[in-house]
N, C-alpha and C positions, 0 to 999 in steps of 0.2 A: 177772419183769422183762419189759417190753415196749418195743420200739423200732420205730417205723414210719418208713421212709424217705420223703423228700419231695424235690422239686426243690431243688437247691442254691440258697442265697440269692444267690450270685453269678450274674450273667448270662453269665459266660464259661464256656467248655466246655474241659475238659482230659480227653482220653482216653488210653489206653495199650494197647500190646501187649507182653506180658511172656513171651517164650519161654524155656524151659530148654534150655541147650546140651548136651543129652545125645545129640545126633545131628543130622542135617540136618533141615530143615523138611520136613514131609510134607503131604499133601493136607488132613488134618484140621486141622493147625495153620494152614494157609493160609486156611481158611474163617474161623477166629477172627481172624486178622490182617486179612483183608479186611473183615469185619464191623466191627471196631473202627475201621479207617481210614475206611470209608464213613460211619460214624456221626459221627465227628469232622468230616469234610469237609462233611457235610450240615448240621451245626450251626455251620459256619464257625469251628470250634474248633481247638485244638492236638492233635496226635497224637504221643505219645512212645513210644519203645522202651526197655524195661528188660530187661537180661539177668538172668534169675533163676537164678543159679549158686550160690545159698547152700549147696546140697548139692554141695560141691566133689568129693566122691568119685564122683559120677555124671557129672560134666561130661566131655565129650570134647574133647580139645585141638583147637583150630581151629574147632569147631562154631559158636562165637559169631560169629566173623568171616564164616563161610560164610553164616549166617543173615542177617546184615546186608547182605552183598553180594547175596544173592538178593532180599531185599526191595527194595533199591535198583534192581536190574535190572527189577523189576516196577512201579517207579514209586512205591514207598512208602518215604519217608525221614523219620526222626524230626525233629520241629520243634525239638527241643532236643538237647543233648549226650546221647548214650546213657550210661546208668549200669549198673554191674555190682553185684549184691548182695554179692558176695564182698569188695568194697571198702568196704562200709558197716556193718561189724560194730559199730563204736562206737555207731551210732544204735540198733541192736537192744539192745545192753547198756543204754543209757540208758533205753529204753522198759521193759525188764524191771525196772530199778530203780524206775521211776515206778509200776509196778503194786503195789509194796509187798507188803502182806499178802494180796493177791489171788493171788500166786504162791507156790508152795511146793516144796521139794525132794521128789523121789520116788525110792524105792529099788527099785521093782519092775522085773523084767525082762519081756520080751515073753511068755514062756511062762506066768508067773504071772498076767498079765492075761488071756490066753486061757483059762486054767484057771478063771477066775472065772465063766465061762459066762453073762455078762450079754448076750452077743450081739455083733453086728458093726454098726457105724454104716453109714449109706448109702454112705459113701465107702470102705468096706472095712476101716477101722481098728477094732480091738477096743474096745468101750466100757469105759472105765476104772471100776473098782468103788469108787474112793475110799479105797484101803487106807492111803495115807500122808497123807490130808487133815489129820489131827490130830498129825502128827509122825512122824519116822522111827522104826521099831521098833529096840530095842536091837541093836547089832551091824550095823545097816544103814548104808550110805553112799549119798550122793546119786548117782543115775544120770542123772536128767533133771529139768527144771524144768517144773512144770505150773501151769495157770491154774484157779483154783477157780471153778466155774460156780454159778449160783443153784440152790437146792434145787427139787425137783419142785413145780410149782404156781406158781413165780415165774420159771421158766426159759424162758418163751415169748418168741421173737423174731419179730416180724411185719415183713415187708418187701414191697415191690411190685416185681415184675420186669416190665420193659416188654414182654416177650413172654408171660410165663406168668401174669401177674396177681398178686394178693395171696397170699402164702404165709406159713405160720407153722411154725417149727421149735422143738423143745424140747431145749435143751442137755443137761439132766440125763439125759434118756432117749435122745437121739440120739448123744451123744458122751461124756458125762461130762467130768470135768476133763481138759483136753487139753494137749498138750505145747507148750511154748514153746522149750525148748532140749533137744535130743536127747541120748541117751546117748553118741553119738559126738562130741559137742561142737559140732555144727552147730546154728545157730538154725533153728527150724522155720518152714515156709512160712507158717503162719497169722500169726505175729508179723511176719515180715519184710515180707509184702505189705501189711499194715495200716500199718506204719511208713513204707514207701516211698510208698504212695498218699497219705498225709497230707503227707509231706515234699514231694512233687512237686505237690501241689494238685490231684490227680485228682478230677474231679467226676462222671465217668461211666465205669463199667466194663462193657465189652462183651467177653464171653468164652464159652467152651463150657459147655454145660449139665452137663458132668461135674463142674464146680466149684460148682454151685449149692448142694451140701450143705455147702460151706465158708462160705457167706454168713453164716449166723447167728453162727458163731463169730467171724467178722471184724467183724460189726456190734457184738457184745458187747465185743470188744477196742477198737474205736473209741470206744465209750461210756466205757470205763474210762480211756482215754488222752486223752479230751477232743478227739478228732478228729472231723471232720465225716463223715457217712455219704454216700457217693456214690449216684447212681442206678445200678441194675443192669439189664443185659439179657443173658440167657443164650441163646445160639443152639444149635440142635440139633447133636449131634456126628455126625461121619461114621463109619459102621460098615462093616466088611468083610462078605464073603459069609456068614460064620458069625454075624453079628449082634454081633460084638465091636467095641468102640470102636477106631477106627483109631489105632494108636500104633506106636511103634518096637518094643514088645514083641509086637505082633500082626502084625508083618511089613509095616508100612506102607512104601511106596516113597517115596524122597526126591523132592521137587520139585526138578528140576535146572535150573540156569540154561542158557538156550539162546538161539536166535534170537527175533526179535519174534513170529512166528506161534506158537511154542511158549509164550511168555510170555502172549500173549493167550488161548490155549487153556486154560492153567492157571487164569488168573483167571476166564475165562468159566465153566469147570466149577465153580469155587467159588461164583460168583454164581448159577449155576443151582441149586446145592444150597441156597442161601439163599432161593430162590424169587423172585429179582428178575425183574420183567417186562421183559426186554430181549432183543434179537436179538444174535447173535454179531457183534461188530465186527471190523474188519480190522486195526486198529492199536491200540497201547497208548493213544495219545491219545484215540482215539474210544471205547475201552473206558471210560476214566475219565469222559469227557463223558456217556456214557450211564448208567454205573453209579451215580453219585452221585444224580441225580434219581430213578433207579429204586429205590434204597434209601429215599429220602424217600417216594416213592409207596407202597411196600410198608408202611412204618411207619405212614403216614397211614391206610391201609386197616385195618391191625390195630388202631390206637388210635382210629379214628373221628374224626380231626381233620384240619386242614389241614397240608400238608407244611411242614417247617421251611424 
């Protein structure tokens, strides 16, 4: 199977930032938020915020509202009503039904999958060996719902990343049949994000490079569901002194709301990480006046074209 992304047929641009409310926004997340916002504004498009709380067990009470308040204090406000994944479960159920025979019940637990020794996918998940592809073994009950990927040789998915160029991933080798609904009853990220992007008409996805290994799975799901494939742009992730991706698990400090100079400094630090050619401004208004054309100029240089 091969699928190559292209510029969406529509001339309109819809981008989004989709944080998980597992804690406050940190510097790494702010980089992704800023990149997505600047790209939408540079293309005179819409910018949406979606709260990805489908994994309700990891959500921290109040974190969603704190994230929204911080974004607003920095000058980033969703152009449409904010949506929460936890309130959209019927959409995911309908999509799973639409997948029909491409989806199947799996009775394997995590230890059994690890013991298969097929290795680990680039995103850290164990590669599934296909144990339940042809039906549950006697005495087994369904633990999760999986998506059947094409066999090796037909599993290539090619896409163009606006930062990283043309990439090809192989689903059978890199992930195996992947989870749509988890053993704990929660819908999986891969299905929820594809359904939400299609439902919201997202044309352009700008996010951290830590998610690039999910792209092929999402494009395959888009194909099966008859959904359009957005353009992708994956920006570098912020790392700590040990070289680890900056995250709540690696001790990332929260970006805290404060006065205007603190807000400008947080945004300028994120812009500098993204490589934007700009000097430190003195106000939020002057930051945005400088940052949007700086983003356009940086992209134009990378892509060898005229700024949008």
